[in-house]
C-alpha positions as CSV (number, residue, x, y, z in Angstrom):
1,M,-5.8,12.0,0.9
2,A,-7.0,10.8,4.4
3,R,-9.9,9.1,2.6
4,N,-7.5,7.4,0.1
5,T,-5.4,6.2,2.9
6,T,-8.3,4.5,4.5
7,L,-9.4,3.1,1.1
8,L,-5.9,1.5,0.4
9,G,-5.7,0.1,3.9
10,A,-9.0,-1.4,3.4
11,A,-7.9,-2.8,-0.1
12,L,-4.7,-4.3,1.6
13,I,-6.8,-5.9,4.4
14,V,-9.0,-7.6,1.8
15,L,-5.9,-8.5,-0.3
16,G,-4.4,-10.2,2.7
17,I,-7.4,-12.1,3.6
18,V,-8.2,-13.3,0.1
19,A,-4.5,-14.3,-0.3
20,Y,-4.6,-16.3,3.0
21,I,-7.9,-18.0,2.0
22,I,-6.5,-18.9,-1.6
23,T,-3.3,-20.5,0.0
24,A,-5.4,-22.6,2.3
25,A,-4.1,-20.9,5.3
26,A,-0.7,-22.4,4.6
27,S,1.4,-19.5,5.8
28,I,0.7,-16.4,8.2
29,T,2.9,-14.6,5.7
30,A,-0.1,-14.4,3.3
31,L,-1.5,-12.0,5.8
32,I,1.4,-9.5,5.4
33,P,-0.7,-6.9,3.3
34,M,-3.3,-7.1,6.0
35,F,-0.7,-6.3,8.5
36,F,-0.1,-3.2,6.4
37,G,-3.5,-2.2,5.8
38,L,-4.5,-2.1,9.4
39,P,-2.5,0.8,10.6
40,L,-3.1,2.7,7.1
41,V,-7.0,2.5,8.0
42,A,-6.1,3.8,11.4
43,L,-3.8,6.6,10.2
44,G,-6.4,7.7,7.7
45,R,-9.3,7.7,10.2
46,L,-6.9,9.7,12.8
47,A,-6.3,12.1,9.8
48,E,-10.0,12.9,9.0
49,R,-10.5,13.3,12.7
50,Q,-7.8,15.5,13.8
51,E,-7.1,18.3,11.4
52,S,-4.2,19.9,13.3
53,R,-2.1,16.5,13.1
54,R,-3.4,15.5,9.7
55,K,0.0,16.3,8.0
56,H,2.0,14.0,10.6
57,Y,-0.5,11.1,9.9
58,M,-0.2,11.8,6.1
59,H,3.3,11.5,6.3
60,A,3.4,8.3,8.6
61,A,1.0,6.8,6.1
62,A,3.3,7.6,3.0
63,A,6.3,6.3,4.9
64,L,4.5,2.9,5.6
65,A,3.3,2.8,2.0
66,L,6.9,3.4,0.9
67,L,8.0,0.4,3.0
68,G,5.1,-1.8,1.6
69,F,6.2,-1.0,-1.9
70,L,9.9,-1.6,-1.3
71,G,9.3,-4.8,0.2
72,T,7.1,-6.1,-2.7
73,V,8.4,-4.4,-5.8
74,G,10.9,-7.2,-6.2
75,A,7.8,-9.5,-7.2
76,V,7.2,-7.8,-10.4
77,R,10.1,-9.6,-12.0
78,F,8.5,-12.9,-11.1
79,A,5.0,-11.6,-12.1
80,L,6.6,-11.0,-15.6
81,Y,7.9,-14.7,-15.6
82,L,4.2,-15.8,-14.9
83,V,2.9,-13.7,-17.8
84,S,5.4,-14.7,-20.4
85,V,6.8,-18.1,-19.4
86,G,4.1,-19.6,-17.1
87,P,4.7,-20.8,-13.4
88,V,7.9,-22.8,-14.5
89,H,10.4,-20.4,-12.8
90,V,8.1,-19.3,-10.1
91,N,7.9,-21.4,-6.7
92,N,4.8,-19.6,-5.4
93,P,2.5,-17.9,-8.0
94,P,-0.3,-16.7,-5.4
95,A,2.5,-15.2,-3.3
96,V,3.8,-13.3,-6.6
97,I,0.7,-12.3,-7.5
98,T,-0.1,-10.9,-3.9
99,R,3.1,-9.2,-3.8
100,T,2.7,-7.6,-7.2
101,I,-0.6,-6.3,-6.3
102,M,0.4,-4.8,-3.2
103,A,3.5,-3.1,-4.8
104,A,1.1,-1.6,-7.5
105,L,-1.3,-0.3,-4.9
106,C,1.5,1.2,-2.7
107,G,3.3,2.6,-5.5
108,V,0.1,4.5,-6.9
109,Y,-0.7,5.6,-3.4
110,L,2.9,7.0,-3.1
111,Y,2.7,8.8,-6.3
112,F,-0.5,10.7,-5.2
113,S,0.7,11.3,-1.8
114,V,3.7,13.2,-3.2
115,Q,1.6,15.0,-5.6
116,S,-0.5,16.0,-2.7
117,F,2.4,16.9,-0.5
118,I,3.7,19.2,-3.3
119,A,0.2,20.8,-3.9
120,A,-0.1,21.5,0.0
121,R,3.4,23.1,0.0
122,R,2.6,25.3,-2.8
123,A,-0.5,26.4,-1.4
124,R,1.1,27.4,1.9
125,E,3.7,29.4,0.1
126,N,1.2,31.3,-1.8
127,T,-0.9,32.1,1.2
128,P,-0.1,35.5,2.6
129,I,0.9,35.6,6.2
């Protein structure tokens, strides 16, 4: 999961930079995915290097991804407006698209993180002392 954390962080960094460029640097808020991506990359790299603390880094990364998901999942409703009606009811389509992509990335990462945590716990329980 440490590698996946680093990849998610890199994807969010790229998403933030692309969003900032597409919006012609109109607002610093377009870089919000990058602000989530940077600590995720750091946590992933730390988890790869420090085996003894990997569990803590992965839980911190999952918590950060949960915050990212909860902060962006509301945009999915507006993304559905974009797909069905068009940009009529949406004030800022690039922001909606960026937030929806971030919600999807963080949501998928959370799913696999939980699966990894469950598998690790089962492996620990099945290991003789």
